[in-house]
C-alpha positions as CSV (number, residue, x, y, z in Angstrom):
1,M,-36.5,-34.6,5.8
2,T,-35.5,-31.7,3.5
3,S,-36.0,-28.3,4.7
4,P,-37.4,-25.6,2.3
5,G,-34.0,-23.9,2.0
6,D,-32.0,-27.2,1.5
7,S,-29.9,-26.8,-1.7
8,S,-30.0,-30.5,-2.3
9,S,-33.5,-30.1,-3.7
10,E,-32.3,-27.6,-6.3
11,P,-30.8,-30.1,-8.8
12,S,-34.0,-32.0,-9.2
13,A,-36.0,-28.9,-9.4
14,N,-33.9,-27.5,-12.1
15,R,-34.0,-30.8,-13.9
16,R,-37.8,-30.7,-13.9
17,R,-37.8,-27.2,-15.2
18,L,-35.3,-28.2,-17.9
19,W,-37.6,-31.0,-19.2
20,A,-40.9,-29.1,-18.6
21,D,-41.4,-28.5,-22.4
22,L,-40.9,-32.1,-23.2
23,G,-44.6,-33.0,-23.6
24,P,-45.5,-30.1,-25.9
25,R,-42.4,-30.8,-28.0
26,L,-43.3,-34.4,-28.5
27,V,-47.0,-33.8,-29.3
28,S,-46.0,-31.0,-31.7
29,A,-43.4,-33.1,-33.4
30,A,-45.8,-36.0,-33.8
31,V,-48.4,-33.6,-35.6
32,L,-45.7,-32.1,-37.8
33,I,-44.3,-35.5,-38.8
34,A,-47.9,-36.8,-39.7
35,L,-48.6,-33.6,-41.8
36,T,-45.3,-33.7,-43.5
37,A,-45.4,-37.4,-44.3
38,T,-49.0,-37.3,-45.7
39,A,-48.2,-34.2,-47.9
40,L,-44.9,-35.8,-49.1
41,Y,-46.6,-39.2,-50.0
42,V,-49.6,-37.4,-51.9
43,G,-47.3,-34.9,-53.6
44,S,-48.7,-32.7,-56.3
45,Y,-50.8,-29.7,-55.2
46,L,-51.1,-30.9,-51.6
47,F,-47.3,-31.0,-51.0
48,A,-47.0,-27.7,-52.9
49,A,-49.6,-26.1,-50.9
50,V,-48.0,-27.3,-47.5
51,V,-44.6,-26.2,-48.6
52,G,-45.8,-22.8,-49.8
53,G,-47.9,-22.3,-46.7
54,V,-45.3,-23.4,-44.2
55,F,-42.6,-21.2,-45.7
56,G,-45.1,-18.4,-46.1
57,G,-45.6,-18.7,-42.4
58,A,-41.8,-18.7,-41.8
59,Y,-41.4,-15.6,-43.9
60,R,-44.0,-13.9,-41.8
61,E,-41.8,-14.4,-38.8
62,W,-38.8,-13.2,-40.9
63,E,-40.7,-10.1,-42.0
64,T,-41.6,-9.0,-38.5
65,M,-38.1,-9.7,-37.3
66,V,-36.2,-7.7,-39.8
67,S,-38.7,-4.8,-39.9
68,R,-38.9,-4.6,-36.1
69,A,-42.6,-3.7,-36.5
70,P,-46.0,-5.2,-36.7
71,L,-47.1,-6.5,-40.2
72,T,-48.0,-4.0,-42.7
73,P,-50.2,-4.5,-45.8
74,G,-47.1,-4.7,-47.8
75,G,-45.6,-7.3,-45.6
76,M,-48.8,-9.4,-45.9
77,V,-48.5,-9.2,-49.7
78,L,-45.0,-10.6,-49.5
79,I,-46.2,-13.5,-47.3
80,G,-48.8,-14.3,-49.8
81,L,-46.4,-14.3,-52.7
82,V,-44.1,-16.6,-50.9
83,A,-46.9,-19.0,-50.4
84,L,-48.1,-18.6,-53.9
85,S,-44.6,-19.4,-55.2
86,G,-45.0,-22.9,-53.8
87,L,-48.6,-23.4,-54.8
88,I,-48.0,-22.7,-58.5
89,F,-45.1,-25.0,-58.9
90,P,-46.9,-27.9,-60.2
91,L,-48.4,-25.8,-62.9
92,F,-45.4,-23.6,-64.0
93,G,-42.4,-25.3,-62.4
94,V,-39.2,-23.6,-61.5
95,I,-39.8,-20.6,-63.8
96,G,-43.2,-19.7,-62.4
97,S,-42.1,-20.0,-58.7
98,A,-38.9,-18.0,-59.3
99,G,-41.0,-15.4,-61.3
100,V,-43.4,-15.0,-58.3
101,I,-40.3,-14.5,-55.9
102,A,-38.8,-12.0,-58.3
103,V,-42.1,-10.0,-58.2
104,A,-42.0,-10.1,-54.4
105,C,-38.4,-8.8,-54.4
106,V,-39.6,-5.9,-56.5
107,V,-42.5,-5.2,-54.0
108,A,-40.1,-5.4,-51.1
109,L,-37.7,-2.9,-52.9
110,A,-40.6,-0.6,-53.4
111,M,-41.7,-0.7,-49.7
112,R,-38.3,0.6,-48.6
113,G,-38.1,1.1,-44.8
114,E,-36.0,-0.5,-42.2
115,G,-34.5,-4.0,-43.0
116,L,-34.9,-3.5,-46.8
117,W,-32.0,-5.8,-47.8
118,W,-32.7,-8.4,-45.1
119,R,-36.3,-8.6,-46.3
120,V,-35.0,-9.3,-49.9
121,L,-32.5,-11.8,-48.6
122,G,-35.4,-13.6,-46.7
123,L,-37.5,-13.8,-50.0
124,V,-34.6,-15.2,-51.9
125,I,-33.8,-17.8,-49.2
126,Y,-37.3,-19.0,-48.7
127,G,-37.9,-18.9,-52.5
128,A,-34.8,-21.1,-53.1
129,I,-35.9,-23.6,-50.3
130,I,-39.5,-23.9,-51.7
131,I,-38.1,-24.5,-55.3
132,A,-35.6,-27.0,-54.0
133,A,-38.1,-29.0,-51.8
134,L,-40.6,-29.2,-54.6
135,T,-37.9,-30.1,-57.2
136,M,-36.7,-32.9,-54.9
137,R,-40.3,-34.3,-54.5
138,G,-41.0,-34.4,-58.2
139,T,-43.7,-36.7,-59.4
140,T,-42.2,-40.2,-58.6
141,M,-41.9,-42.4,-55.6
142,A,-38.2,-41.7,-55.6
143,G,-39.1,-38.1,-54.4
144,V,-40.9,-39.5,-51.4
145,W,-38.0,-41.7,-50.4
146,A,-35.6,-38.7,-51.0
147,G,-37.7,-36.7,-48.7
148,V,-37.9,-39.4,-46.0
149,Y,-34.1,-39.8,-46.2
150,L,-33.4,-36.0,-45.9
151,G,-36.0,-35.5,-43.1
152,T,-34.7,-38.5,-41.1
153,V,-31.2,-37.2,-41.1
154,V,-32.2,-33.5,-40.3
155,W,-34.9,-34.1,-37.7
156,M,-32.9,-37.0,-36.0
157,T,-29.9,-34.8,-35.8
158,D,-32.0,-32.0,-34.3
159,S,-33.7,-34.3,-31.8
160,A,-30.5,-36.0,-30.7
161,A,-28.6,-32.7,-30.3
162,F,-31.5,-31.4,-28.1
163,F,-31.7,-34.5,-25.8
164,T,-27.9,-35.1,-25.7
165,G,-27.1,-31.5,-25.0
166,R,-29.6,-31.2,-22.2
167,Q,-28.7,-34.5,-20.6
168,I,-24.8,-34.3,-20.9
169,G,-24.2,-30.5,-21.2
170,G,-20.6,-29.6,-21.2
171,E,-18.6,-27.2,-23.2
172,K,-20.5,-24.7,-25.3
173,L,-20.4,-25.1,-29.1
174,A,-20.8,-21.4,-30.0
175,P,-21.4,-19.4,-26.9
176,D,-21.4,-16.0,-28.7
177,I,-24.2,-17.3,-31.1
178,S,-26.2,-19.8,-29.2
179,P,-25.4,-20.3,-25.4
180,S,-27.6,-23.3,-25.2
181,K,-25.8,-25.4,-27.7
182,T,-23.1,-27.7,-26.6
183,W,-20.3,-29.9,-28.3
184,S,-22.0,-33.0,-26.7
185,G,-25.2,-32.1,-28.3
186,A,-23.6,-31.4,-31.7
187,L,-21.7,-34.8,-31.6
188,G,-24.8,-36.7,-30.4
189,G,-26.9,-35.1,-33.1
190,L,-24.3,-36.0,-35.8
191,A,-24.0,-39.7,-34.5
192,L,-27.7,-40.4,-34.5
193,G,-28.6,-38.3,-37.5
194,V,-25.9,-40.2,-39.6
195,G,-26.9,-43.6,-38.1
196,A,-30.7,-43.0,-38.8
197,G,-29.9,-41.7,-42.3
198,M,-27.7,-44.8,-43.1
199,L,-30.6,-47.1,-42.0
200,V,-33.0,-45.4,-44.4
201,W,-30.3,-45.4,-47.1
202,I,-29.7,-49.2,-46.9
203,V,-33.4,-49.9,-46.8
204,V,-34.5,-47.7,-49.8
205,T,-31.6,-47.9,-52.2
206,E,-29.0,-50.4,-53.4
207,S,-26.3,-47.7,-53.9
208,P,-22.9,-48.0,-52.3
209,W,-23.1,-47.5,-48.4
210,W,-20.2,-45.1,-48.4
211,I,-22.1,-42.5,-50.6
212,G,-24.9,-42.7,-48.1
213,L,-22.5,-42.2,-45.3
214,V,-20.9,-39.1,-47.0
215,L,-24.2,-37.6,-47.8
216,S,-25.6,-38.3,-44.3
217,I,-22.6,-36.7,-42.7
218,A,-22.8,-33.6,-45.0
219,I,-26.6,-33.2,-44.4
220,S,-26.2,-33.6,-40.6
221,V,-23.4,-31.0,-40.4
222,L,-25.2,-28.5,-42.6
223,G,-28.3,-29.0,-40.7
224,Q,-26.4,-27.9,-37.6
225,A,-24.8,-25.1,-39.5
226,G,-28.2,-23.9,-40.6
227,D,-29.4,-23.8,-37.0
228,L,-26.4,-21.8,-36.0
229,T,-26.8,-19.4,-38.8
230,E,-30.4,-18.7,-37.8
231,S,-29.3,-18.3,-34.2
232,A,-26.7,-15.6,-35.3
233,I,-29.4,-13.7,-37.3
234,K,-31.8,-13.8,-34.4
235,R,-29.1,-12.6,-32.0
236,H,-28.4,-9.7,-34.5
237,F,-32.0,-8.8,-34.2
238,R,-32.0,-9.4,-30.4
239,I,-34.8,-12.0,-30.3
240,K,-34.7,-15.4,-28.7
241,D,-37.5,-17.3,-30.7
242,S,-38.8,-16.4,-34.1
243,G,-42.3,-17.1,-32.9
244,D,-44.5,-19.3,-30.7
245,I,-46.7,-21.1,-33.2
246,I,-45.4,-24.5,-32.4
247,P,-45.9,-25.4,-28.7
248,G,-42.5,-26.4,-27.1
249,H,-40.5,-25.6,-30.3
250,G,-41.0,-21.9,-31.0
251,G,-41.6,-20.5,-34.5
252,L,-41.5,-22.0,-37.9
253,M,-38.1,-20.5,-38.6
254,D,-36.8,-22.3,-35.5
255,R,-38.0,-25.6,-36.9
256,L,-37.0,-25.1,-40.6
257,D,-33.5,-23.7,-40.1
258,S,-31.8,-27.2,-40.1
259,L,-33.5,-28.0,-43.4
260,T,-32.2,-25.1,-45.3
261,F,-28.8,-26.1,-46.4
262,G,-29.6,-29.7,-46.5
263,V,-32.4,-29.5,-49.1
264,L,-30.1,-27.3,-51.2
265,L,-27.3,-29.8,-51.0
266,V,-29.7,-32.7,-52.0
267,V,-30.9,-30.9,-55.0
268,L,-27.4,-29.9,-56.1
269,V,-26.1,-33.4,-55.8
270,G,-29.1,-35.1,-57.3
271,G,-29.3,-32.5,-60.1
272,L,-25.6,-32.7,-61.0
273,H,-25.7,-36.6,-61.0
274,A,-28.9,-37.2,-63.1
275,G,-30.3,-33.8,-64.1
276,F,-32.5,-31.4,-62.3
277,G,-35.6,-33.2,-63.7
278,S,-34.7,-36.3,-61.8
279,V,-33.2,-35.0,-58.5
280,A,-34.5,-37.8,-56.2
281,E,-33.2,-40.4,-58.6
282,G,-29.9,-38.8,-58.9
283,L,-29.6,-38.5,-55.2
284,L,-30.5,-42.2,-54.3
285,H,-29.4,-44.2,-57.2
286,W,-25.6,-44.5,-58.1
């Protein structure tokens, strides 16, 4: 019989605490995947509204982080403009969305106060991601498959890095930026993210496998780089999580950071290959 003070019970107790958030994480992930898949398939105004709303919510977290204060009326205007930049994309395209973000930047400059240039940086980043995501989706089924491919690589990389890192542990990847991330997690995330991405690539396109491999590796690595970048910014502002809106995951920024560089890469590759009016086709068909 184990006495209350027996240290042999500590590893199992620590392990239970380590996985205590697993249930909420899985439920939240299922809801997010269902919402994203539905919006991606339907496209048009639904996808634009979801993208604008989600990144508007992410900018809300950014605004409170960089201003180090509760939301102000000016901050709420900026959130609304970020969301609007996504919603109007089907009507006015890149020029319309970029114009709304430009107006938001002018408003931010007029607000002054602490975190002025961080505020503008956030508007530019989220505006670019919104435009990139909606440009990638386009109006054809190729946009759906491009989104499935990108999402598979990014989210499988994230999930595998999380589970591998917790299960195996080991040497820290970047202890000064994110103490919880390990090399085992990074390599596990890379392996599963690339493997899952290659499976989707082979199923949805007849393009050469090696192109899919190179793209999958790049997206996976950039996803982890985006995660580390956000961690470095949060550490600069001395916060652990950007929010708590998603049970088991944290804030929207915490979930979207891995997507940032990946979606920009996808649009750049697809646009340079087939033109920015056919990004998804340019990404998938070689």
